[in-house]
DOVOPA-120453 format. One line per 2 residues: number of its first residue (from 0); their letters; for each residue x, z, y negated of C-alpha. Coordinates in steps of 0.5 Angstrom, whole numbers, plus 500, padded with zeros to 3 digits. Layout:
N
NUM> a> X Z Y | ...
END
This chain:
64
0> mt> 394 754 380 | 386 756 381
2> dk> 388 760 388 | 393 764 384
4> il> 388 766 379 | 383 768 384
6> yf> 388 772 388 | 390 775 381
8> vg> 383 777 379 | 382 780 386
10> lv> 388 784 386 | 386 787 379
12> iv> 379 788 382 | 381 792 388
14> aa> 386 796 384 | 381 798 379
16> al> 376 800 385 | 382 804 388
18> ig> 383 808 381 | 376 809 380
20> mt> 375 812 387 | 381 816 386
22> al> 378 819 380 | 371 820 383
24> lq> 374 824 389 | 378 828 384
26> kl> 372 830 380 | 368 831 386
28> qg> 374 836 389 | 373 840 382
30> rk> 366 841 383 | 367 843 390
32> er> 372 848 388 | 368 851 382
34> yw> 362 851 387 | 365 855 392
36> ne> 369 860 387 | 362 861 384
38> kr> 359 863 391 | 365 867 393
40> sy> 364 871 386 | 357 872 388
42> em> 358 874 395 | 363 879 392
44> km> 358 882 387 | 353 883 392
46> ae> 358 886 397 | 360 891 392
48> el> 352 893 390 | 351 894 397
50> ee> 357 898 398 | 355 902 392
52> am> 347 903 395 | 350 905 402
54> qk> 355 910 398 | 349 913 394
56> gq> 345 913 400 | 350 917 404
58> dr> 351 922 398 | 343 923 398
60> ng> 343 925 405 | 349 930 404
62> in> 354 926 409 | 360 926 404
END
């Protein structure tokens, strides 16, 4: 009888650990996606600013 109780308690602990790990991994995945979206947005902004600066430089030199 005691063995069955210990087995059941162990099974519950393992199940809770798996659920907790899954929740943690989902949270980390969300953070990773948000980080890369922010980084991509920043890089696009910098690329647009560089393109504008290059265009202004060409306009000043009379290339266009």
